[in-house]
C-alpha positions in Angstrom: 1.3 8.2 -39.3 -0.7 11.1 -40.6 -4.0 10.6 -42.6 -5.2 12.8 -45.4 -8.2 13.0 -47.5 -8.3 14.7 -51.1 -11.5 15.4 -52.9 -11.0 16.5 -56.5 -13.2 17.3 -59.4 -12.3 16.1 -62.8 -13.6 17.7 -66.1 -16.9 15.8 -66.9 -16.2 15.9 -70.7 -13.6 13.1 -70.6 -14.5 9.6 -71.6 -14.0 6.8 -69.0 -10.7 5.8 -70.4 -9.3 9.3 -70.0 -10.8 9.6 -66.6 -9.2 6.3 -65.5 -5.8 7.6 -66.8 -6.2 10.9 -64.7 -7.2 8.9 -61.6 -4.1 6.6 -62.1 -1.8 9.6 -62.6 -3.0 11.2 -59.3 -2.7 7.9 -57.4 0.8 7.5 -58.9 1.8 11.0 -57.7 0.4 10.3 -54.2 2.1 6.9 -54.3 5.6 8.6 -54.5 5.4 9.7 -50.8 2.4 7.8 -49.3 0.3 4.8 -49.3 -3.2 5.1 -50.8 -5.8 3.6 -48.4 -8.9 4.0 -50.5 -10.2 5.7 -53.7 -14.0 6.3 -54.3 -15.3 7.7 -57.6 -18.5 9.4 -56.7 -19.4 10.0 -60.3 -20.7 13.0 -62.3 -22.5 15.5 -60.1 -23.9 19.0 -60.7 -21.7 21.9 -59.4 -23.2 24.6 -57.1 -21.6 27.1 -59.6 -19.6 27.0 -62.7 -15.9 26.1 -62.5 -14.0 26.8 -65.7 -17.3 27.1 -67.5 -18.4 23.7 -66.5 -21.8 22.9 -64.8 -20.9 19.4 -64.0 -17.9 17.6 -62.6 -16.7 14.0 -61.9 -16.0 13.7 -58.1 -13.2 11.5 -56.7 -12.4 11.0 -53.1 -8.9 9.8 -52.3 -7.7 8.7 -48.8 -4.0 8.2 -48.1 -1.5 7.8 -45.3 2.1 9.4 -45.0 4.7 10.1 -42.6 6.0 13.0 -44.7 3.5 15.7 -44.2 5.9 18.2 -45.8 5.3 16.6 -49.2 1.7 17.5 -49.3 2.4 21.0 -50.5 4.0 19.5 -53.6 1.1 17.3 -54.2 -1.3 20.3 -53.9 0.7 22.2 -56.5 0.5 19.2 -58.9 -3.2 19.2 -58.5 -3.6 23.0 -59.3 -1.3 22.7 -62.3 -3.2 19.8 -63.8 -5.6 21.2 -66.3 -7.8 18.1 -66.2 -8.6 18.7 -62.6 -11.2 21.5 -62.0 -10.7 21.9 -58.2 -8.9 19.9 -55.4 -9.1 20.1 -51.6 -6.7 18.1 -49.3 -7.4 17.9 -45.5 -5.8 16.1 -42.6 -8.0 13.7 -40.7 -7.4 12.4 -37.2 -8.2 8.8 -37.6 -7.5 6.2 -40.3 -10.4 6.1 -42.8 -12.2 3.0 -43.3 -11.3 1.2 -46.6 -14.0 1.6 -49.3 -16.5 -1.3 -49.4 -18.5 -1.2 -52.5 -22.1 -2.5 -52.3 -23.2 -4.9 -55.0 -25.4 -2.8 -57.4 -28.9 -3.9 -58.0 -29.2 -5.3 -61.5 -31.4 -3.4 -63.8 -34.1 -6.1 -64.0 -34.4 -6.5 -60.1 -34.6 -2.7 -59.8 -37.3 -2.5 -62.3 -39.3 -5.3 -60.6 -38.9 -3.5 -57.2 -40.2 -0.2 -58.7 -43.2 -2.2 -60.3 -44.0 -3.9 -57.1 -44.1 -0.6 -55.3 -46.4 0.8 -58.0 -48.6 -2.3 -57.9 -49.0 -2.0 -54.0 -50.2 1.6 -54.6 -52.8 0.4 -57.2 -54.1 -2.3 -54.9 -54.7 0.2 -52.1 -56.5 2.6 -54.4 -58.8 -0.1 -55.8 -59.7 -1.4 -52.4 -60.6 2.2 -51.2 -62.8 2.6 -54.3 -64.6 -0.7 -53.7 -65.3 0.3 -50.1 -66.8 3.6 -51.3 -69.2 1.8 -53.6 -70.2 -0.7 -50.9 -73.9 -0.3 -50.0 -73.8 -1.8 -46.6 -72.0 1.1 -45.2 -74.4 3.5 -43.5 -73.7 7.2 -42.7 -73.2 8.0 -39.1 -75.4 10.6 -37.6 -73.6 12.8 -35.0 -75.7 15.0 -32.7 -73.7 17.9 -31.5 -75.6 20.8 -29.9 -72.5 23.0 -30.0 -72.3 23.1 -33.8 -72.6 26.5 -35.3 -73.9 27.0 -38.7 -72.3 29.4 -41.1 -73.7 32.7 -41.0 -75.1 32.5 -37.4 -73.6 34.9 -34.8 -71.4 33.1 -32.3 -72.7 33.3 -28.8 -70.4 33.8 -25.9 -69.9 30.6 -23.9 -71.2 30.6 -20.3 -69.3 29.1 -17.6 -71.5 26.7 -15.7 -69.3 26.4 -12.6 -69.7 30.1 -11.8 -73.4 30.0 -12.1 -73.9 27.3 -9.5 -72.0 29.3 -6.8 
């Protein structure tokens, strides 16, 4: 069995229903000679450079397996001739890809609460720092260092005490 992965970019101006139709057409075309393992819609992303005068594209990753590797050339021709698809790249992979497992998205309310709690923690830290700065029980620490050089004074060369004793 041979495993393949196709990443293709769909025109970003299409509505969701049109995008679903294009994805089903591609899947049906691949299904003629292979078995689809997984399909992952990455969503609308900014392109590194304009393709067909588009700055954005909807990325779709398709994994499939087939025994007929010779039919891949026909599939690539279909992808190039499809005007709805900006670019497509098919590669052969050595191992069977893992079927896509979608994580449960965080509901908007929970995501908002999470962001707020993070912001609130930052506010607590800042207020505790402000309170400690105003605390009168804190005394400044006096450090006596004889090797401190004030600005504007010439720097004297250091004398090695070990060589003087010999």
